[in-house]
C-alpha positions in Angstrom: 123.5 96.5 96.9 120.2 96.8 94.9 118.0 99.9 94.6 115.4 98.3 96.8 118.0 97.5 99.6 119.3 101.0 99.5 115.8 102.4 99.6 115.0 100.0 102.6 118.1 101.0 104.3 117.5 104.9 103.8 113.9 104.2 105.0 114.8 102.5 108.1 117.5 105.2 109.1 115.0 107.9 108.4 112.5 106.2 110.8 115.2 105.6 113.3 116.6 109.1 113.2 113.1 110.7 113.5 112.0 108.5 116.3 115.3 109.4 118.2 114.8 113.1 117.5 111.1 112.9 118.8 112.3 111.1 122.0 114.9 113.8 122.5 112.3 116.5 122.2 110.0 114.8 124.4 112.8 114.4 127.2 114.1 118.0 126.8 110.5 119.4 127.1 109.8 117.2 130.1 113.0 118.4 131.8 112.0 122.0 130.9 108.6 121.5 132.3 110.1 120.2 135.5 112.6 123.0 135.9 110.2 125.5 135.0 107.6 124.2 137.6 109.8 123.4 140.5 112.7 126.0 140.0 111.2 128.8 138.5 107.7 128.6 140.1 105.9 129.0 136.8 104.4 126.6 134.2 105.0 126.1 130.6 101.2 125.6 129.9 101.9 124.4 126.3 104.3 121.9 127.1 102.2 119.0 128.3 100.1 119.0 125.0 103.4 119.2 122.9 104.9 116.4 124.9 101.7 114.2 124.5 101.7 115.1 120.6 105.2 114.2 120.0 105.0 111.1 122.2 102.3 109.8 120.0 104.2 110.7 116.9 107.3 109.0 118.3 105.5 105.7 119.1 103.8 105.4 115.7 107.0 106.4 113.7 109.3 104.1 115.8 106.7 101.1 115.4 107.6 101.1 111.7 111.1 99.6 112.4 110.5 97.9 115.6 110.6 94.1 116.4 107.1 92.9 116.6 105.6 89.8 118.3 104.9 86.8 115.9 104.0 83.2 116.4 106.7 81.0 115.0 104.9 77.5 115.5 105.1 76.7 111.9 108.4 78.3 111.0 110.6 75.3 111.6 108.3 72.9 110.2 108.3 74.2 106.6 110.8 74.3 103.9 112.1 77.3 102.3 109.2 77.9 99.8 106.8 77.5 102.8 108.5 79.9 104.8 108.4 82.3 102.0 104.6 81.9 101.6 104.2 82.1 105.3 106.2 85.4 105.3 104.1 86.7 102.5 100.8 85.9 104.1 102.1 87.5 107.5 103.0 90.5 105.7 99.6 90.7 104.0 97.8 90.3 107.3 100.1 93.2 108.8 99.4 95.4 105.6 95.6 94.8 106.0 95.7 95.9 109.7 97.9 98.9 108.7 95.2 99.9 106.1 92.7 99.7 108.9 95.0 101.9 111.0 95.4 104.5 108.2 91.8 104.5 107.2 90.7 104.8 110.9 93.0 107.7 111.6 91.9 109.4 108.3 88.2 109.2 109.3 88.9 110.5 112.9 90.8 113.4 111.3 88.0 114.1 109.1 85.6 114.2 112.1 87.7 116.0 114.7 90.7 117.6 112.8 89.1 121.0 113.1 89.2 120.9 116.7 92.3 122.8 118.1 94.6 122.2 121.0 93.9 124.7 123.7 97.3 125.8 124.7 99.2 125.1 121.4 96.5 126.6 119.2 97.2 124.1 116.5 94.8 121.7 114.7 94.2 118.2 116.1 95.0 117.0 112.6 98.5 116.8 113.9 97.4 114.2 116.2 95.5 112.1 113.8 98.1 112.4 111.0 100.5 110.5 113.2 98.5 107.4 112.5 98.5 108.0 108.9 102.1 108.7 108.6 103.2 106.1 110.9 101.0 103.4 109.2 102.4 104.4 105.8 106.0 104.2 107.2 105.2 100.8 108.7 103.6 99.6 105.5 106.8 100.8 103.5 109.4 98.8 105.8 107.2 95.7 105.6 107.0 95.8 101.8 110.7 96.6 101.4 111.6 93.8 103.7 109.9 91.4 101.7 112.3 92.2 98.7 115.5 92.9 100.8 115.8 90.1 103.3 115.5 86.1 103.6 114.0 86.5 107.0 110.5 87.7 107.8 110.0 91.4 108.0 108.6 90.9 111.6 112.0 89.9 112.8 114.1 92.8 111.7 
């Protein structure tokens, strides 16, 4: 196994593990919120904000290793070289869109990052940085897939 393949495997495991832990945290907090509200008669005021924040992080982290929709009209009509070019072109388009996502999240953080969550008391930068980190992870998996697999990165 090459260094790039090992790095790709490690990156994908880290992404999947992080997404799984975030999902577990969202589920446990949701259960705690229901138990607190309906069995104990009180409310965990901060839990709704934290669930929303963790959910955004979970989606953007998990997207880095998810199967994504693509149009395969040309795939069967091209030879191996043409498929390689098409894969590189698709990856370039995805990377350009991810750059837009990262840039947009960075700009939003610059504008609204000083705001704070009311109940949690933490900076809204945590919210916007999910777009930056998720976009970078996604770009990393796209780039590593170009070097590690014969299939297009979108189908892994």
